[in-house]
KOLLUM-141253 format. One line per 8 residues: number of its first residue (from 1); for each residue x, y negated, z of N, C-alpha, C, O. Coordinates in steps of 0.02 Angstrom, whole numbers. Each point is the difference from the previous one (the first is absolute). Example, Ala and Ser with C-alpha at 12.3 -4.5 7.8 and 13.67 -1.06 7.14 Angstrom:
BEGIN
1) 660 284 390 -45 -59 0 45 -60 0 52 1 33 | -70 -54 -69 42 -59 3 -39 -55 37 25 -55 8
***
This chain:
BEGIN
1) -1126 410 -1013 41 20 57 19 -62 41 24 -50 -28 | -34 53 93 18 -56 43 76 -4 8 36 47 -16 | -12 -104 40 71 -9 11 26 50 51 55 27 -7 | -95 -14 59 20 48 51 8 70 -29 48 35 15 | -95 -15 -56 3 66 -32 61 5 -45 32 53 -5 | -17 -107 -29 57 -1 -45 66 10 38 44 37 -21 | -39 -71 78 60 6 42 6 71 28 54 30 -2 | -109 -4 28 1 67 30 15 54 -52 32 51 16
9) -55 -61 -76 15 47 -53 74 0 -18 30 52 -10 | -1 -111 6 70 -7 -19 46 28 55 51 31 -15 | -69 -43 78 44 21 54 3 76 7 48 27 28 | -98 9 -55 -1 73 5 59 33 -36 14 59 10 | 19 -98 -52 59 26 -35 56 19 49 40 45 -13 | -37 -81 69 55 12 48 -23 6 72 37 25 42 | -98 -48 -26 -24 1 69 -62 43 6 -49 -10 -37 | 50 57 83 -57 44 12 -38 -27 61 30 -8 54
17) -94 -5 -61 -40 -25 56 15 -72 17 23 -39 -42 | -36 21 105 12 -67 27 -39 -54 -37 22 -57 -5 | -81 75 -21 -42 -49 -35 -20 -58 45 -2 -57 -22 | -14 73 85 -22 -52 46 55 -51 12 -13 -61 1 | 74 85 8 56 -46 13 11 -46 -60 9 -60 8 | -9 89 -67 11 -40 -61 -56 -51 -9 12 -56 -20 | -74 77 34 -57 -46 -5 9 -60 46 -10 -57 -21 | 29 71 84 7 -55 49 60 -44 -16 -2 -60 13
25) 55 88 -41 58 -40 -21 -22 -48 -56 19 -59 1 | -57 84 -48 -25 -43 -55 -45 -55 27 3 -57 -22 | -45 75 71 -46 -50 30 41 -56 31 -14 -59 -12 | 65 76 52 42 -51 32 37 -41 -53 4 -62 6 | 22 95 -55 41 -33 -51 -41 -51 -40 22 -57 -9 | -80 77 -14 -42 -45 -39 -32 -54 44 -19 -53 -25 | 14 66 90 -28 -49 46 51 -51 24 -17 -49 33 | 81 61 -50 52 -46 22 21 12 72 30 -44 32
33) -44 104 -5 17 16 69 58 49 4 34 13 -50 | -24 15 109 53 50 11 -30 60 36 -54 -5 29 | 89 62 -30 -28 61 28 51 34 44 60 0 -14 | -85 30 69 42 38 46 -23 73 -3 -58 15 14 | 104 30 -31 -15 71 -6 28 36 61 60 -5 15 | -102 43 19 20 38 59 2 73 -20 -52 29 -17 | 111 2 19 5 70 -19 70 27 10 49 -38 1 | -44 103 6 65 32 10 39 -2 -66 -29 -8 -53
41) 96 16 56 40 1 -61 -19 58 -46 -24 52 23 | 34 -62 -88 -11 54 -48 -69 2 -30 -18 51 -31 | -21 -105 38 -68 -1 -28 -5 -44 -62 -54 -23 -17 | 110 13 -16 4 -34 -66 -13 -74 2 -20 -29 -50 | 32 -4 107 -12 -72 5 47 -39 -47 -22 -46 -34 | 85 65 33 48 -34 -44 -15 14 -73 3 -45 -42 | -20 107 26 -17 19 -69 -61 -38 -24 -2 -25 -57 | -49 19 100 -61 -36 -18 17 -73 -16 -25 -28 -49
49) 66 -3 91 19 -70 -11 37 -8 -66 -12 -48 -37 | 57 94 23 37 -2 -63 -46 7 -61 7 -36 -49 | -53 83 54 -46 13 -56 -44 -60 -14 -10 -19 -58 | -17 -12 111 -43 -58 -9 38 -59 -30 -26 -34 -44 | 87 23 66 40 -54 -27 13 11 -75 2 -48 -38 | 8 110 19 12 16 -71 -64 -11 -42 4 -23 -56 | -61 41 84 -63 -9 -36 -14 -73 -17 -29 -15 -52 | 51 -30 97 -17 -70 -9 61 -42 -20 -2 -62 0
57) 57 95 -18 61 -35 -21 25 -48 54 22 -55 -15 | -26 77 78 24 -40 56 70 22 20 19 58 -8 | 19 -106 34 65 17 28 -11 31 69 -41 -25 39 | 76 79 -23 -10 36 63 67 7 37 51 17 -30 | -53 -30 95 58 10 42 -21 33 66 -56 -11 24 | 101 50 3 -14 35 63 54 -18 51 59 0 -15 | -81 -15 77 46 -14 54 -15 48 57 -56 5 25 | 107 32 -4 -6 45 58 13 -40 63 57 -22 11
65) -108 13 30 8 -40 61 35 42 54 -20 56 13 | 71 -86 17 39 32 53 12 -51 55 -8 -60 -12 | 27 82 73 10 -48 54 53 -53 -14 -4 -55 27 | 54 71 -69 53 -48 -13 -13 -43 -62 43 -39 -20 | -102 45 -9 -18 -40 -59 -9 -73 22 -36 -14 48 | 67 -32 -84 -4 -72 16 -47 -35 -49 -10 24 -56 | -18 -82 77 -43 -38 -46 33 -16 -67 -33 2 -52 | 99 -16 54 35 -16 -63 3 59 -47 6 -9 -61
73) -11 70 88 -1 60 -42 -64 5 -41 -3 37 -49 | -47 -75 68 -65 1 -35 -9 -62 -42 -15 4 -60 | 25 -63 90 -16 -62 -35 59 -26 -41 -10 -38 -47 | 72 57 66 58 -25 -35 43 -42 46 -15 -9 59 | 70 -18 -87 47 -37 42 41 -49 -42 6 7 -61 | 20 -58 95 43 -50 -32 73 22 5 23 24 52 | 14 -33 -106 72 13 2 36 -59 -33 -29 -36 -42 | 92 26 61 40 -54 -29 39 28 -60 37 48 5
81) -47 -81 -62 34 21 -61 36 -60 -31 -13 -58 16 | 58 73 -61 36 -53 -36 -33 -11 -67 -9 46 -39 | -8 -109 26 -31 -18 -64 54 7 -55 51 -34 3 | -63 79 -53 51 11 -52 14 -62 -42 54 -5 -30 | -100 -43 27 9 -59 -42 38 -55 37 45 -32 -28 | -65 21 92 30 -56 37 54 23 49 42 -40 21 | -42 104 -4 48 26 49 -19 -16 72 36 19 46 | -92 -53 -36 -23 -17 67 -38 58 32 -27 44 -35
89) 26 -44 102 -37 50 36 -74 -18 1 -19 -56 15 | -22 105 -30 -73 -11 1 -34 56 39 26 55 6 | -84 -72 22 -40 50 36 -52 29 -49 -41 -37 -28 | 43 101 19 -46 33 -46 -43 51 37 25 39 41 | -89 -39 -56 -46 47 33 -7 63 -42 -16 -3 -59 | 29 61 90 -8 64 -32 -66 31 23 -10 15 59 | -35 -6 -106 -67 24 17 1 72 24 37 42 -26 | -78 -29 76 -6 68 27 -54 39 -36 -30 -25 -47
97) 17 86 69 -49 44 -33 -72 -24 5 -44 25 -35 | 32 -75 77 -68 -26 7 -23 -36 -64 -59 -9 -11 | 108 -11 -30 -16 -34 -63 -17 53 -53 41 16 -42 | -100 9 46 -24 52 -45 -76 -5 -4 -30 -44 29 | -1 90 -65 -73 1 -4 -31 47 52 -47 -19 35 | 75 79 -31 -23 49 50 59 19 44 50 26 -24 | -57 -39 89 53 17 48 -26 55 46 -51 -8 33 | 86 64 -32 -17 54 46 43 -8 63 60 10 -2
105) -93 -29 57 34 -7 64 -9 65 38 -49 10 36 | 98 34 -44 -6 68 27 16 1 75 53 -23 22 | -100 50 17 6 5 73 14 -69 30 52 -11 33 | -97 -35 -45 8 -70 20 8 -8 75 32 -48 22 | -59 94 17 4 -7 73 68 21 28 10 -2 61 | 37 23 -103 67 17 24 46 -61 3 53 3 32 | -72 -57 -64 41 -61 1 -18 -42 61 -53 7 29 | 99 -52 -11 -11 -43 58 -56 -51 -15 -14 -14 -58
113) -17 -13 110 -53 -50 -10 23 -60 -42 -39 -28 -38 | 103 9 45 26 -56 -39 -2 15 -74 -18 -43 -40 | 38 103 21 0 20 -70 -71 9 -26 -16 -20 -56 | -27 49 98 -71 7 -19 -31 -68 -14 -36 -9 -49 | 52 -39 91 -29 -68 -8 23 -33 -64 -39 -35 -32 | 101 48 13 26 -29 -63 -40 24 -60 -15 -38 -45 | -2 102 46 -40 29 -55 -71 -25 3 -28 -21 -51 | -2 23 110 -71 -17 6 -13 -74 -13 -55 -18 -23
121) 103 -25 38 -7 -71 -16 -3 -9 -76 -40 -39 -26 | 82 75 -9 0 -4 -73 -65 27 -29 -25 -25 -50 | -3 77 82 -63 28 -22 -56 -52 5 -43 -4 -44 | 45 -36 97 -53 -49 11 9 -62 -44 -47 -24 -31 | 109 -1 30 13 -64 -35 18 9 -73 -3 -48 -39 | 23 110 19 22 14 -68 60 -44 -20 6 -22 -57 | 38 12 107 60 -39 -14 53 18 52 -15 29 52 | 78 -47 -67 57 12 44 35 -66 11 15 -36 -47
129) -1 20 111 36 -61 16 67 18 32 2 38 49 | 52 -65 -76 66 12 28 36 -68 5 11 -33 -50 | 6 15 111 28 -66 14 -47 -54 -27 -56 -7 24 | 77 -31 -74 -43 -55 -23 -36 16 -66 -35 -42 -27 | 45 103 2 -29 18 -65 -59 47 8 -2 43 44 | -47 -52 -88 -59 44 0 -5 33 -69 3 -33 -52 | -11 98 53 -7 39 -63 -68 34 0 -18 35 47 | -20 -46 -100 -66 31 -5 7 70 -30 38 11 -47
137) -75 35 75 1 69 -24 -40 5 -65 -48 -36 -10 | 69 82 -31 -34 9 -64 -70 28 10 -12 40 45 | -34 -62 -85 -69 23 2 -10 53 -55 16 -13 -58 | -43 72 75 -25 20 65 56 25 46 51 26 -22 | -63 -34 88 44 27 50 -43 43 47 -47 -25 31 | 65 88 -25 -42 48 35 43 46 42 48 29 -25 | -65 -23 90 39 42 45 -39 64 17 -57 -3 21 | 91 59 -30 -25 64 24 45 20 58 58 19 -11
145) -83 -22 71 39 18 59 -22 69 25 -59 18 -6 | 107 20 33 -17 66 26 22 7 73 47 -33 22 | -82 76 14 18 17 69 -9 75 10 -48 30 -26 | 93 0 63 -6 70 20 -37 2 66 24 -28 49 | -83 61 -47 -40 -1 62 27 45 55 -23 -3 57 | 73 45 -73 24 49 48 60 -26 40 -1 1 61 | 53 -24 -96 61 -21 34 -7 -72 24 -4 -47 -41 | 3 37 106 -7 -67 29 64 -22 37 6 -58 18
153) 41 105 -8 62 -17 35 42 -45 -45 12 16 -59 | 11 -72 87 43 -45 -38 -38 -42 -50 29 -25 -48 | -94 16 59 -41 -41 -46 -23 -63 35 2 -5 62 | -25 -44 -102 -26 -63 25 -70 -10 -29 -7 -25 -55 | -44 46 92 -68 -5 -27 -17 -71 -21 18 -48 33 | -53 41 -89 -19 -66 -24 -52 -30 47 -49 33 17 | 59 -96 4 -51 -34 41 -65 -9 -39 -1 2 -62 | -54 -11 99 -66 -6 -32 -3 -57 -51 -30 7 -52
161) 62 -63 68 -1 -58 -45 34 16 -66 -20 -25 -52 | 72 67 54 35 19 -62 -38 54 -37 -1 1 -62 | -30 45 99 -42 51 -33 -57 -32 -38 -21 25 -53 | -4 -81 79 -57 -33 -31 16 -27 -69 -45 -16 -39 | 109 10 22 19 -25 -66 -7 53 -54 2 -15 -60 | -10 77 81 -14 53 -49 -74 4 -13 -41 5 46 | 22 -9 -109 -70 4 -18 -30 67 20 -55 3 28 | 92 52 -42 -26 67 13 53 41 37 60 -7 -11
169) -85 51 55 43 52 29 -32 67 -17 -58 13 18 | 95 30 -52 -28 63 -25 41 58 27 62 -1 0 | -96 52 24 33 61 23 11 47 -59 -47 16 -36 | 109 5 27 18 46 -55 -7 71 26 36 21 45 | -82 17 -74 -14 68 22 43 51 -38 27 -15 -53 | -22 75 82 33 55 -34 -42 21 -61 -61 -6 1 | 93 32 -53 -37 25 -58 -38 64 18 16 33 50 | -67 -16 -90 -36 62 11 43 60 -20 54 -9 -28
177) -78 68 42 37 61 -16 14 5 -75 56 12 -22 | -109 -23 -18 7 5 -73 46 -55 -27 40 11 -46 | -46 -71 75 43 -55 -22 74 14 15 44 -16 -39 | -32 46 97 69 14 19 32 53 -46 59 -2 -14 | -100 49 -9 24 50 -48 20 -35 -65 52 15 -29 | -94 -62 6 15 -37 -61 63 -44 9 39 -7 -47 | -31 -21 107 58 -42 14 65 41 -9 50 -26 -25 | -52 88 47 59 44 -5 18 14 -73 58 15 -15
185) -107 -19 -29 12 16 -70 24 -59 -41 26 8 -56 | -35 -69 83 13 -61 -39 68 -29 19 18 -3 59 | 20 -18 -108 62 -37 11 -12 -73 -20 -2 -15 -60 | -7 -29 109 -18 -70 -16 50 -34 -46 61 1 13 | -85 -31 -65 41 -39 -47 -39 -62 -19 -42 3 -44 | 57 -59 77 -41 -60 -11 11 -30 -70 -38 -44 -20 | 88 67 -15 13 -26 -67 -57 17 -49 -6 -31 -53 | -35 81 70 -55 19 -44 -63 -41 13 -50 8 -35
193) 52 -51 86 -56 -43 15 -4 -57 -52 50 -34 -12 | -108 25 -17 -9 -52 -50 -28 -64 32 -45 5 42 | 70 -63 -60 -27 -63 26 -74 -9 -19 -20 15 -56 | -19 -38 103 -72 -12 -12 -12 -72 -20 -42 -15 -43 | 79 -30 75 -7 -72 -17 63 -36 20 40 25 40 | -31 -85 -68 57 -41 19 -22 -51 52 -58 0 22 | 104 -44 -2 -16 -48 53 -55 -49 -19 -43 -16 40 | 43 -6 -103 -51 -47 -22 -69 31 4 -48 -32 23
201) 42 94 -44 -64 35 5 -20 12 72 -59 -2 17 | 109 13 26 -14 9 71 -32 -64 28 -51 4 36 | 79 -62 -51 -27 -63 25 -70 -13 -28 -44 -25 36 | 33 42 -99 -66 -8 -30 -52 43 35 -56 -22 11 | 75 83 6 -46 45 35 -13 -25 71 -56 8 25 | 106 -37 6 -11 -28 67 -54 -53 -1 -41 -4 46 | 40 -37 -98 -51 -53 -5 -70 28 -8 -49 -30 22 | 44 89 -54 -65 30 -12 -34 23 65 -61 8 2
209) 101 2 51 -28 22 63 -49 -51 28 -49 17 32 | 63 -81 -46 -45 -53 24 -68 0 -34 -47 -33 23 | 42 71 -77 -64 4 -36 -47 52 29 -58 4 -20 | 82 36 68 -43 49 33 -56 -36 38 13 -46 38 | -74 68 -49 -58 -32 31 -5 22 73 0 60 16 | -3 -110 29 -4 15 72 -62 -35 28 -7 -61 -5 | -37 100 35 -61 -29 29 13 -25 71 48 20 32 | -92 -64 -9 7 -26 68 -8 54 52 32 -2 53
217) -76 51 -67 -11 55 48 63 43 8 14 25 54 | 23 -17 -108 61 40 3 52 -35 45 34 33 39 | -28 -98 -46 47 -38 42 -23 3 73 42 8 45 | -107 -13 -33 -26 5 68 14 69 30 13 6 60 | -16 46 -101 15 67 24 74 5 22 15 28 52 | 29 -55 -93 72 1 17 13 -36 66 33 27 44 | -60 -87 -38 11 -40 61 -31 34 61 29 -2 54 | -86 33 -64 -33 35 56 43 57 26 6 10 60
225) 23 28 -107 43 56 20 61 -25 38 18 27 52 | 14 -79 -78 61 -26 31 -16 -27 70 38 12 47 | -93 -47 -40 -17 -29 65 -18 53 52 10 -10 60 | -36 66 -83 -18 54 46 61 36 28 -6 39 47 | 65 -52 -75 61 30 27 26 -39 61 46 23 34 | -75 -81 -21 23 -43 55 -40 14 64 -61 -6 0 | 95 26 54 -34 19 62 -46 -54 27 -52 15 30 | 70 -79 -39 -40 -54 27 -62 -16 -41 -44 -37 22
233) 39 66 -82 -57 -14 -43 -43 61 -16 -58 -7 -21 | 84 67 31 -34 61 -22 -56 21 47 -2 -20 59 | -43 60 -86 -53 30 40 10 75 6 -43 37 24 | 102 -13 -47 16 71 2 38 15 64 54 -29 11 | -79 72 33 33 13 65 72 24 -7 43 -20 38 | -30 63 -87 67 28 -8 52 -54 -17 58 5 18 | -80 -56 -55 46 -55 -17 20 -38 62 58 -16 10 | -107 1 32 13 -36 63 46 41 45 40 -28 37
241) -47 94 -39 38 43 45 71 12 -23 46 3 41 | -36 4 -107 65 24 -24 41 -51 -40 60 11 -11 | -90 -67 -10 37 -47 -43 23 -60 40 -40 -33 35 | 105 18 -41 29 -58 33 -12 -63 -42 -25 -51 25 | 43 56 -89 -10 -55 -46 -27 27 -66 21 52 -24 | -69 -89 -5 -27 20 -64 33 -38 -57 48 -37 10 | -73 48 -70 29 -31 -59 -19 -73 -6 -54 -20 21 | 98 -20 -49 -12 -72 -9 -29 -16 -67 -14 45 -40
249) 3 -110 25 -29 -21 -63 39 22 -62 -29 9 -53 | 95 -1 61 40 22 -58 -23 68 -24 4 15 -60 | -28 27 106 -25 66 -19 -61 -7 -45 -8 39 -47 | -34 -87 61 -59 -12 -42 22 -21 -70 -27 24 -50 | 75 -69 46 25 -23 -64 32 57 -40 -14 9 -59 | 56 31 93 33 55 -34 -49 54 -22 8 30 -53 | -59 -17 94 -50 50 -19 -37 -21 -63 -10 40 -45 | -10 -103 42 -36 -25 -59 44 3 -62 -21 24 -52
257) 83 -47 59 45 -2 -58 17 71 -23 0 14 -60 | 16 30 107 21 68 -18 -58 40 -29 10 38 -47 | -70 -46 74 -57 37 -26 -20 -25 -70 -22 39 -42 | 30 -104 30 -13 -26 -67 51 29 -50 -18 18 -56 | 80 -12 78 52 29 -43 -15 73 -14 8 23 -57 | -31 14 108 -18 70 -10 -56 7 -51 1 44 -43 | -51 -88 49 -56 1 -48 26 -13 -71 -22 32 -48 | 68 -80 42 29 -16 -66 38 60 -28 -7 17 -59
265) 47 15 101 40 57 -23 -44 57 -24 19 39 -44 | -79 -34 74 -47 53 -20 -46 -21 -56 -48 35 -18 | 63 -95 -10 -38 -27 -57 -72 -17 19 -45 5 -42 | 34 -25 104 -66 -22 23 -5 -75 -6 51 -36 3 | -112 11 -13 -11 -72 -7 -26 -32 64 5 -60 9 | -32 102 36 -31 -25 61 33 33 60 13 60 -1 | 0 -98 53 28 27 62 -55 36 39 -52 -30 15 | 63 94 0 -50 41 35 25 19 69 60 -5 15
273) -106 26 27 17 20 69 50 58 0 42 4 44 | -48 40 -93 45 59 -2 72 -21 -11 46 33 25 | -35 -88 -62 68 -25 -9 28 -26 66 58 12 17 | -101 -48 19 21 -29 65 16 55 50 51 -2 34 | -95 52 -29 10 54 48 62 41 -15 31 28 46 | -11 -25 -109 61 37 -18 63 -38 22 51 30 16 | -56 -97 -15 58 -42 16 5 -14 75 55 -7 26 | -111 2 8 -1 -23 70 49 37 46 36 -33 38
281) -33 100 -39 47 33 46 73 -22 -10 37 -6 49 | -17 -5 -111 69 -19 -13 14 -73 19 57 -17 16 | -108 -25 -18 8 -70 20 2 -5 77 36 -41 27 | -76 82 7 -9 -7 72 46 42 42 11 -15 59 | 17 68 -87 38 49 39 56 -31 42 11 21 57 | 23 -70 -84 55 -32 36 -19 -66 33 42 -34 28 | -106 18 -30 -23 -63 29 -44 10 62 -20 -49 32 | 5 111 -16 -38 15 60 49 23 54 33 52 -8
289) -28 -90 62 46 15 54 -38 35 56 -44 -29 31 | 62 92 -20 -34 40 51 32 -11 69 59 -16 5 | -99 26 48 26 -9 68 25 66 29 2 51 -35 | 17 -53 98 29 58 32 -51 57 6 17 59 -5 | -79 -77 17 -53 50 6 -8 41 -64 -12 60 2 | 19 -94 -58 -6 35 -65 56 51 -8 -10 54 -27 | 70 -72 49 57 46 -6 -10 61 45 17 56 -19 | -46 -66 78 -13 56 45 -52 46 -30 6 62 5
297) -58 -91 -35 -55 39 -29 15 24 -71 -42 32 -31 | 101 -49 6 21 20 -67 -47 -29 -54 -17 34 -48 | -4 -95 58 -44 -35 -48 44 -33 -53 48 -36 17 | -63 46 -81 40 -28 -55 -35 -60 -32 -60 -7 7 | 98 -35 -41 -31 -56 -37 -50 26 -52 -51 -33 -11 | 65 90 -20 -46 28 -50 -69 14 30 -52 -11 -31 | 52 37 93 -63 15 34 -39 -65 13 -61 -2 -10 | 96 -50 31 -32 -65 13 -29 -28 -65 -56 -27 0
305) 94 32 -54 -23 -27 -64 -63 37 -24 -47 -32 -25 | 45 98 32 -59 39 -19 -61 -22 40 -55 -6 -27 | 64 -6 92 -55 -23 43 -28 -66 -25 -61 -9 -4 | 106 -37 -11 -20 -67 -20 -38 3 -67 -52 -32 -7 | 78 69 -41 -33 4 -66 -69 31 6 -48 -25 -30 | 41 78 70 -65 32 10 -49 -48 34 -58 -4 -19 | 83 -32 69 -42 -47 38 -27 -56 -45 -60 -14 1 | 104 -16 -39 -21 -56 -43 -42 24 -58 -47 -34 -21
313) 62 94 -6 -38 27 -57 -73 13 19 -43 -6 -43 | 30 22 105 -69 14 21 -42 -63 1 -62 4 -4 | 94 -62 8 -37 -63 7 -12 -35 -67 -35 -51 -2 | 63 79 -52 -9 -34 -65 -52 37 -43 -14 -21 -56
***
């Protein structure tokens, strides 16, 4: 049984469906990246995060982002205290919820840009700086951020540069009819979830990802797809017409790393095109910037990604 199958089997104790979401969360987590989930409330995003943290013996914290949330509410703050031994006043740093293994940033686009930046800086640097002190975040540190695609009033959309810090953006779909019937019958109790591995085993498995065999042609395929998303380089008419900016080199790096992780989770030894094609939409969805013409014609990033994959696949 592969690691992915083991996780999906265990989660069935409390979670019905959502296999794709759990798979992509694992991919980001083992790749050392972060994930942005787009979906309406009530689709088990918090429950999934809780269950995964329990499976891997990770510390989990959730922060509800609101317009009045301040950076100090996330990273922590300095306060003046009296030293019980000397009686002198000292400045002590109280760590915020960001000092954890898995942080669920719920509705991240509801917080101000200043607060968003405080979180996203920590995601990139894996550290927190306050005044003259620097605190390193515990490894692993993984952010699961969520956004509601419907309510946009009173929100602050993430700029493209900050979106680029998320390895994957995944759309959370509604459950099927049969799954929703099962959901009504189940009372989630995460206490029945059994740990699959501890932190040491997690780090050991992360190292095994580098053992996945990657051919030169596979890397060329990834780079070819990414470059075809750029209007100034593509030979696809629709890209020139509808895309303002394509994906950058970071997308190539994230695609390679995430697809290798997916292959590892499925207990494969060699990176295959099917692994890459499964990951590409989630890597590119938030990195393709469409122009005004695309909005008028109702062209989606998913449509552009399908075009690019088909175009490049015909040439290999």
